[in-house]
N, C-alpha and C positions, 0 to 999 in steps of 0.2 A: 600753382602748387601750394597747399595751404601745410604749415610746418608746426609740427608742434613742438610748443615752446620749452617745456620740462627736457624733450628728447634733446633738443638744440643744444640747451644748458647743460643736460649731461655728455653730449659728444664734447663739448668745447672745454668742459670740465677735465675728462678724459683726455684731451689732447695737450693738454694745460699738465697734467701732472706726469703722464710720459715722457715729455720733453723735460722736465723737472728730475724726474729718476735719471733720466738718460744725460744729464748733464752733473748731477749730481755723482753720479759712475767714473765719469772722467776726474772727478777731482775726490775719490772714494782712495781706499785701500785696495781694489780687487785691482790683480792686474792680466794681462795676457788673455789667454782665451776666453776667461770669465767673464772678465770687463767687456770684451769685446760681443763675446753670446748675449750677456745683456743690454746691453747699448744696443742691439740687433733685434733685440727683441721687443724693446721700449720702440723703437720706431717705424717695427712692423705694426705695433699697436696702434700709434699714430694713424698711421695708413689707413687701419681697418675705420678708424673713428671718422677721420677725412671723409672715406668712402660715402659711411653712412650719415656724415652732415652734408653733403654734397648732394646726394638720394635727399635728404628733408628739405633742401632749401634752394639748393642749384650752385653750379660751381662759381658763377659771378658772385654771388651773396658769401659763401662759404671762406673766400678768401679772407674777408676784412676780418670775419670772424675768427679765423685759424691767428692769423697776425695779432690780433688780438691777446687773444689766450695765452700765446706764448711769449708776447711781451711784459704778460702779467710775469709772467716766472722766469724772466732774465735776471742772473745776479747782476746785481749794483757794483 
């Protein structure tokens, strides 16, 4: 399976951005259902990007890319 490098880069960037937005929501001023709904939407976005990434590179190759993307956005 030949992966489109720009699509892989876009998907990993999307995963990182969705993760970062979800983490920021945990620390932000939103509360209750608004926060929950926002975080759920971000996690669903991550899942859609993960599925697309797996289709591009396969499950085994996708996991290291996902971990790297998330690690790059973890707060210090």
